[in-house]
DSSP file (Angstrom, degrees, kcal/mol; ACC not computed):
  #  RESIDUE AA STRUCTURE BP1 BP2  ACC     N-H-->O    O-->H-N    N-H-->O    O-->H-N    TCO  KAPPA ALPHA  PHI   PSI    X-CA   Y-CA   Z-CA
    1    1 A M              0   0    0      0, 0.0     2,-0.1     0, 0.0     0, 0.0   0.000 360.0 360.0 360.0 129.6   -8.8   34.2  -13.9
    2    2 A D     >  -     0   0    0      1,-0.1     4,-2.2     4,-0.0     5,-0.2  -0.331 360.0-100.2 -88.3 173.5  -10.5   31.2  -12.4
    3    3 A D  H  > S+     0   0    0      1,-0.2     4,-2.6     2,-0.2     5,-0.2   0.851 120.5  56.2 -62.0 -36.5   -9.1   27.8  -11.5
    4    4 A K  H  > S+     0   0    0      2,-0.2     4,-2.4     1,-0.2    -1,-0.2   0.914 108.6  47.1 -63.6 -42.2  -10.5   26.2  -14.6
    5    5 A Q  H  > S+     0   0    0      2,-0.2     4,-2.6     1,-0.2    -2,-0.2   0.921 112.2  50.4 -63.6 -43.7   -8.7   28.7  -16.9
    6    6 A K  H  X S+     0   0    0     -4,-2.2     4,-2.3     1,-0.2    -2,-0.2   0.906 110.9  49.4 -61.1 -41.6   -5.5   28.3  -15.0
    7    7 A T  H  X S+     0   0    0     -4,-2.6     4,-2.3     2,-0.2    -1,-0.2   0.927 111.5  47.9 -64.3 -45.1   -5.7   24.5  -15.4
    8    8 A E  H  X S+     0   0    0     -4,-2.4     4,-2.2     1,-0.2    -2,-0.2   0.893 111.7  50.3 -64.2 -39.7   -6.4   24.7  -19.1
    9    9 A E  H  X S+     0   0    0     -4,-2.6     4,-2.3     2,-0.2    -1,-0.2   0.900 109.2  52.5 -63.7 -40.1   -3.5   27.2  -19.6
   10   10 A F  H  X S+     0   0    0     -4,-2.3     4,-2.5     1,-0.2    -2,-0.2   0.934 110.6  47.1 -60.1 -46.3   -1.3   24.7  -17.6
   11   11 A Y  H  X S+     0   0    0     -4,-2.3     4,-2.6     1,-0.2    -2,-0.2   0.868 110.6  51.8 -66.9 -36.0   -2.3   21.9  -19.9
   12   12 A E  H  X S+     0   0    0     -4,-2.2     4,-2.1     2,-0.2    -1,-0.2   0.914 111.7  47.0 -64.2 -42.3   -1.7   23.9  -23.1
   13   13 A K  H  X S+     0   0    0     -4,-2.3     4,-2.3     2,-0.2    -2,-0.2   0.913 112.6  49.9 -64.5 -42.8    1.8   24.9  -21.9
   14   14 A L  H  X S+     0   0    0     -4,-2.5     4,-2.8     2,-0.2    -2,-0.2   0.918 108.3  53.1 -61.7 -44.1    2.5   21.2  -21.0
   15   15 A K  H  X S+     0   0    0     -4,-2.6     4,-2.3     1,-0.2    -1,-0.2   0.920 109.9  47.9 -58.7 -44.5    1.3   20.1  -24.4
   16   16 A K  H  X S+     0   0    0     -4,-2.1     4,-2.2     1,-0.2    -1,-0.2   0.922 112.2  49.4 -62.0 -44.1    3.6   22.5  -26.1
   17   17 A Q  H  X S+     0   0    0     -4,-2.3     4,-1.7     1,-0.2    -2,-0.2   0.901 110.2  51.1 -61.9 -40.9    6.6   21.4  -23.9
   18   18 A L  H  X S+     0   0    0     -4,-2.8     4,-1.2     1,-0.2    -1,-0.2   0.909 111.2  47.0 -64.8 -41.7    5.8   17.8  -24.7
   19   19 A Y  H  < S+     0   0    0     -4,-2.3    -1,-0.2     1,-0.2    -2,-0.2   0.881 114.8  48.5 -64.6 -37.0    5.8   18.4  -28.5
   20   20 A D  H  < S+     0   0    0     -4,-2.2    -2,-0.2    -5,-0.2    -1,-0.2   0.751 118.1  37.6 -74.8 -24.4    9.0   20.4  -28.2
   21   21 A T  H  < S+     0   0    0     -4,-1.7     2,-0.3    -5,-0.2    -1,-0.2   0.491 113.6  41.7-112.4  -3.5   11.0   17.9  -26.1
   22   22 A A     <  -     0   0    0     -4,-1.2     2,-0.5    -3,-0.1    -1,-0.1  -0.981  68.0-124.4-143.9 155.4   10.0   14.4  -27.4
   23   23 A K        -     0   0    0     -2,-0.3    -3,-0.1     2,-0.1    -4,-0.0  -0.877  52.7 -97.9 -96.9 128.2    9.3   12.5  -30.6
   24   24 A W  S    S+     0   0    0     -2,-0.5     2,-0.2    -5,-0.1    51,-0.1  -0.759 101.5  44.2-105.1 145.7    5.8   11.0  -30.5
   25   25 A P  S    S+     0   0    0      0, 0.0     2,-0.3     0, 0.0    50,-0.2   0.542  90.4 151.4 -66.8 156.2    4.7    8.2  -29.9
   26   26 A S  E     -A   74   0A   0     48,-2.4    48,-3.2    -2,-0.2     2,-0.3  -0.970  51.2 -92.3-153.9 161.3    7.0    8.0  -26.8
   27   27 A E  E     -A   73   0A   0     -2,-0.3     2,-0.4    46,-0.3    46,-0.2  -0.617  43.0-166.4 -75.3 142.3    7.4    6.5  -23.4
   28   28 A Y  E     -A   72   0A   0     44,-2.6    44,-2.3    -2,-0.3     2,-0.7  -0.998  13.4-145.1-135.0 138.9    6.0    8.9  -20.7
   29   29 A L  E     -A   71   0A   0     -2,-0.4     2,-0.3    42,-0.2    42,-0.2  -0.905  14.7-166.9-107.7 113.9    6.5    8.7  -16.9
   30   30 A Y  E     -A   70   0A   0     40,-3.1    40,-2.4    -2,-0.7     2,-0.4  -0.738   2.1-166.3 -92.1 145.0    3.6    9.8  -14.8
   31   31 A K  E     +A   69   0A   0     -2,-0.3    66,-3.0    38,-0.2     2,-0.3  -0.992   9.9 173.6-134.6 130.2    4.1   10.5  -11.0
   32   32 A F  E     -AB  68  96A   0     36,-2.2    36,-2.9    -2,-0.4     2,-0.4  -0.952  19.3-152.1-131.4 150.6    1.4   10.9   -8.5
   33   33 A I  E     +AB  67  95A   0     62,-2.4    62,-2.6    -2,-0.3     2,-0.3  -0.988  25.5 165.8-120.4 133.7    1.2   11.2   -4.8
   34   34 A V  E     -A   66   0A   0     32,-2.3    32,-3.1    -2,-0.4    60,-0.1  -0.982  45.4 -88.5-144.6 153.1   -1.9   10.0   -2.9
   35   35 A V  E     -A   65   0A   0     -2,-0.3     2,-1.8    30,-0.2    30,-0.3  -0.381  60.1 -95.5 -56.8 139.6   -2.9    9.3    0.7
   36   36 A S  S    S+     0   0    0     28,-2.7     2,-0.4    27,-0.1    -1,-0.2  -0.411  77.0 137.2 -66.3  88.1   -2.0    5.6    1.3
   37   37 A D     >  -     0   0    0     -2,-1.8     4,-2.4     1,-0.1     3,-0.4  -0.975  50.7-146.4-137.5 116.2   -5.4    4.2    0.6
   38   38 A N  H  > S+     0   0    0     -2,-0.4     4,-2.3     1,-0.2     5,-0.1   0.827 100.0  55.7 -56.5 -33.2   -5.5    1.0   -1.5
   39   39 A H  H  > S+     0   0    0      2,-0.2     4,-2.0     1,-0.2    -1,-0.2   0.924 108.9  46.0 -65.9 -43.8   -8.8    2.1   -3.1
   40   40 A K  H  > S+     0   0    0     -3,-0.4     4,-1.9     2,-0.2    -2,-0.2   0.905 113.1  49.6 -66.0 -41.1   -7.2    5.3   -4.3
   41   41 A I  H  X S+     0   0    0     -4,-2.4     4,-2.5     1,-0.2    -1,-0.2   0.917 110.6  50.7 -63.4 -42.0   -4.1    3.6   -5.6
   42   42 A A  H  X S+     0   0    0     -4,-2.3     4,-2.4    -5,-0.2    -1,-0.2   0.858 106.2  55.7 -64.1 -35.4   -6.3    1.0   -7.4
   43   43 A E  H  X S+     0   0    0     -4,-2.0     4,-1.3     2,-0.2    -1,-0.2   0.922 109.5  46.2 -62.2 -43.7   -8.3    3.8   -9.0
   44   44 A I  H >X S+     0   0    0     -4,-1.9     4,-0.8     1,-0.2     3,-0.5   0.947 113.0  49.3 -63.3 -47.8   -5.1    5.3  -10.5
   45   45 A E  H >< S+     0   0    0     -4,-2.5     3,-0.9     1,-0.2    -2,-0.2   0.880 106.3  57.1 -59.5 -38.6   -3.9    1.9  -11.7
   46   46 A A  H >< S+     0   0    0     -4,-2.4     3,-1.2     1,-0.2    -1,-0.2   0.829  98.3  60.5 -63.7 -32.2   -7.3    1.2  -13.3
   47   47 A I  H << S+     0   0    0     -4,-1.3    -1,-0.2    -3,-0.5    -2,-0.2   0.802 111.4  40.1 -64.3 -28.4   -7.0    4.4  -15.4
   48   48 A F  T X<>S+     0   0    0     -3,-0.9     3,-1.2    -4,-0.8     5,-0.6   0.277  88.1 131.3-103.6   9.3   -3.8    2.9  -17.0
   49   49 A D  T < 5S+     0   0    0     -3,-1.2    -3,-0.1     1,-0.2    -4,-0.0  -0.318  70.8  17.3 -63.7 144.9   -5.2   -0.6  -17.3
   50   50 A N  T 3 5S+     0   0    0      3,-0.1    -1,-0.2     1,-0.1    -4,-0.0   0.659  98.5  98.8  67.0  20.0   -4.7   -2.4  -20.6
   51   51 A L  T < 5S-     0   0    0     -3,-1.2    22,-0.4     2,-0.1    -2,-0.1   0.377  97.2-111.7-110.3   1.6   -2.1    0.1  -21.8
   52   52 A G  T   5 +     0   0    0      1,-0.2     2,-0.1    -4,-0.2    -3,-0.1   0.764  58.5 170.2  73.6  24.9    0.9   -2.1  -21.0
   53   53 A A      < -     0   0    0     -5,-0.6     2,-0.6    19,-0.1    19,-0.2  -0.403  33.4-139.4 -72.8 143.9    1.9    0.4  -18.2
   54   54 A V  E     -C   71   0A   0     17,-2.7    17,-2.7    -2,-0.1     2,-0.5  -0.935  26.8-166.5-101.2 118.1    4.7   -0.5  -15.7
   55   55 A I  E     -C   70   0A   0     -2,-0.6     2,-0.4    15,-0.2    15,-0.2  -0.912  12.0-178.7-116.5 129.5    3.5    0.7  -12.3
   56   56 A H  E     -C   69   0A   0     13,-2.8    13,-3.1    -2,-0.5     2,-0.4  -0.978   6.3-164.7-124.0 138.3    5.5    1.1   -9.2
   57   57 A T  E     -C   68   0A   0     -2,-0.4     2,-0.3    11,-0.2    11,-0.2  -0.926   4.8-175.5-120.4 150.0    4.3    2.2   -5.8
   58   58 A N  E     -C   67   0A   0      9,-2.0     9,-2.9    -2,-0.4     2,-0.1  -0.932  17.8-139.3-147.2 118.2    6.4    3.4   -2.9
   59   59 A A  E     -C   66   0A   0     -2,-0.3     7,-0.3     7,-0.2     5,-0.1  -0.474  28.7-109.6 -75.5 147.1    5.0    4.3    0.6
   60   60 A S    >   -     0   0    0      5,-3.3     3,-0.9    -2,-0.1    -1,-0.1  -0.178  39.2 -94.1 -67.2 169.7    6.5    7.3    2.4
   61   61 A K  T 3  S+     0   0    0      1,-0.3    -1,-0.1     2,-0.1    -2,-0.1   0.881 128.6  37.6 -56.5 -42.1    8.7    6.8    5.4
   62   62 A N  T 3  S-     0   0    0      3,-0.0    -1,-0.3     1,-0.0    -2,-0.0   0.500 110.2-122.3 -90.0  -2.9    5.7    7.2    7.8
   63   63 A G  S <  S+     0   0    0     -3,-0.9   -27,-0.1     2,-0.2    -2,-0.1   0.494  80.7 115.5  80.9   3.6    3.4    5.3    5.5
   64   64 A K  S    S+     0   0    0    -29,-0.1   -28,-2.7    -5,-0.1     2,-0.3   0.839  76.7  33.1 -75.4 -32.3    0.9    8.2    5.3
   65   65 A Y  E     -A   35   0A   0    -30,-0.3    -5,-3.3   -29,-0.1     2,-0.4  -0.861  65.6-154.1-124.1 156.9    1.4    8.8    1.5
   66   66 A T  E     -AC  34  59A   0    -32,-3.1   -32,-2.3    -2,-0.3     2,-0.4  -0.998  10.0-143.9-130.1 134.6    2.2    6.6   -1.5
   67   67 A S  E     -AC  33  58A   0     -9,-2.9    -9,-2.0    -2,-0.4     2,-0.5  -0.808  13.0-159.4 -93.6 139.9    3.9    7.7   -4.7
   68   68 A V  E     -AC  32  57A   0    -36,-2.9   -36,-2.2    -2,-0.4     2,-0.5  -0.973   6.0-170.1-122.4 116.0    2.7    6.0   -7.8
   69   69 A S  E     -AC  31  56A   0    -13,-3.1   -13,-2.8    -2,-0.5     2,-0.5  -0.915   3.4-172.3-108.5 131.3    5.0    6.0  -10.8
   70   70 A I  E     -AC  30  55A   0    -40,-2.4   -40,-3.1    -2,-0.5     2,-0.6  -0.970   8.5-168.4-130.0 117.0    3.6    4.9  -14.2
   71   71 A N  E     +AC  29  54A   0    -17,-2.7   -17,-2.7    -2,-0.5     2,-0.3  -0.922  25.8 157.8-105.2 120.9    5.8    4.3  -17.2
   72   72 A V  E     -A   28   0A   0    -44,-2.3   -44,-2.6    -2,-0.6     2,-0.5  -0.993  45.8-110.9-147.5 148.2    3.6    3.9  -20.3
   73   73 A H  E     -A   27   0A   0    -22,-0.4     2,-0.3    -2,-0.3   -46,-0.3  -0.703  40.1-170.7 -79.8 120.8    3.8    4.2  -24.1
   74   74 A M  E     -A   26   0A   0    -48,-3.2   -48,-2.4    -2,-0.5   -23,-0.0  -0.885  24.4-142.6-117.9 148.0    1.7    7.2  -25.2
   75   75 A E  S    S-     0   0    0     -2,-0.3    -1,-0.1   -50,-0.2   -48,-0.0   0.858  75.2 -20.6 -76.9 -37.5    0.7    8.2  -28.7
   76   76 A N  S >> S-     0   0    0    -52,-0.1     4,-1.6   -51,-0.1     3,-0.6  -0.971  70.9 -88.2-163.9 169.4    0.9   12.0  -28.4
   77   77 A P  H 3> S+     0   0    0      0, 0.0     4,-2.5     0, 0.0     5,-0.2   0.826 121.0  60.6 -59.5 -32.2    0.8   14.9  -25.8
   78   78 A E  H 3> S+     0   0    0      1,-0.2     4,-2.2     2,-0.2     5,-0.1   0.903 104.9  48.4 -62.0 -39.4   -3.0   15.0  -26.0
   79   79 A A  H <> S+     0   0    0     -3,-0.6     4,-1.7     2,-0.2    -1,-0.2   0.877 109.9  52.7 -67.1 -37.7   -3.2   11.4  -24.8
   80   80 A V  H  X S+     0   0    0     -4,-1.6     4,-1.7     1,-0.2    -2,-0.2   0.948 111.8  45.2 -60.4 -49.5   -0.8   12.2  -22.0
   81   81 A I  H  X S+     0   0    0     -4,-2.5     4,-2.5     1,-0.2    -2,-0.2   0.868 107.0  58.9 -65.5 -37.9   -2.9   15.2  -20.8
   82   82 A E  H  X S+     0   0    0     -4,-2.2     4,-2.2     1,-0.2    -1,-0.2   0.894 105.5  49.8 -59.8 -39.5   -6.1   13.1  -21.1
   83   83 A K  H  X S+     0   0    0     -4,-1.7     4,-2.5     2,-0.2    -1,-0.2   0.908 108.8  52.0 -66.8 -41.0   -4.8   10.6  -18.6
   84   84 A Y  H  X S+     0   0    0     -4,-1.7     4,-2.5     1,-0.2    -2,-0.2   0.927 111.2  48.1 -57.5 -44.0   -3.8   13.5  -16.2
   85   85 A K  H  X S+     0   0    0     -4,-2.5     4,-2.0     1,-0.2    -2,-0.2   0.886 110.1  51.6 -66.0 -38.6   -7.4   14.8  -16.5
   86   86 A Q  H  X S+     0   0    0     -4,-2.2     4,-1.6     2,-0.2    -1,-0.2   0.921 111.3  47.3 -63.7 -43.2   -8.9   11.3  -15.9
   87   87 A V  H  X S+     0   0    0     -4,-2.5     4,-2.2     1,-0.2     3,-0.3   0.943 113.5  46.8 -64.5 -47.1   -6.8   10.9  -12.7
   88   88 A S  H  < S+     0   0    0     -4,-2.5    -1,-0.2     1,-0.2    -2,-0.2   0.836 114.4  48.2 -66.4 -30.6   -7.6   14.3  -11.3
   89   89 A A  H  < S+     0   0    0     -4,-2.0    -1,-0.2    -5,-0.2    -2,-0.2   0.768 121.3  34.1 -77.7 -25.5  -11.3   13.8  -12.1
   90   90 A N  H  < S+     0   0    0     -4,-1.6     2,-0.6    -3,-0.3    -2,-0.2   0.626 109.0  61.1-108.2 -16.4  -11.5   10.3  -10.5
   91   91 A V  S >< S-     0   0    0     -4,-2.2     3,-1.3    -5,-0.2    -1,-0.2  -0.926  75.1-139.7-122.1 109.0   -9.1   10.3   -7.5
   92   92 A D  T 3  S+     0   0    0     -2,-0.6    -3,-0.1     1,-0.2    -4,-0.0  -0.412  83.1   8.8 -66.2 134.9   -9.8   12.8   -4.7
   93   93 A G  T 3  S+     0   0    0      1,-0.2    -1,-0.2    -5,-0.1     2,-0.2   0.564  86.1 152.0  77.7   9.9   -6.7   14.5   -3.2
   94   94 A V    <   -     0   0    0     -3,-1.3     2,-0.5    -7,-0.2    -1,-0.2  -0.482  33.6-149.9 -74.7 144.2   -4.2   13.2   -5.8
   95   95 A I  E     -B   33   0A   0    -62,-2.6   -62,-2.4    -2,-0.2     2,-0.4  -0.974   7.4-150.9-113.4 124.6   -1.1   15.3   -6.5
   96   96 A S  E      B   32   0A   0     -2,-0.5   -64,-0.2   -64,-0.2   -66,-0.0  -0.813 360.0 360.0 -95.6 133.0    0.3   15.1  -10.0
   97   97 A L              0   0    0    -66,-3.0   -65,-0.2    -2,-0.4    -1,-0.1   0.385 360.0 360.0-109.7 360.0    4.0   15.7  -10.3
């Protein structure tokens, strides 16, 4: 099984879990870790622009990494997954939690 298949299986499992655990539309909390680079943080923020998202950033103790937490109203699990895919496709080295 290649990485693309594993990724798609992960998203299918996540979609099922999201349908099973929440009533949609719903608030969803995204968490990302990225190297402390203002450009990378801005790329993540831009993906959630115009959605009414509440975004918080927090630098690690040594300042090398930044966590980005985004609380946003999403219509359904497919929309949640689409944002994860946009972030991973557009921001190099991002870790999704």
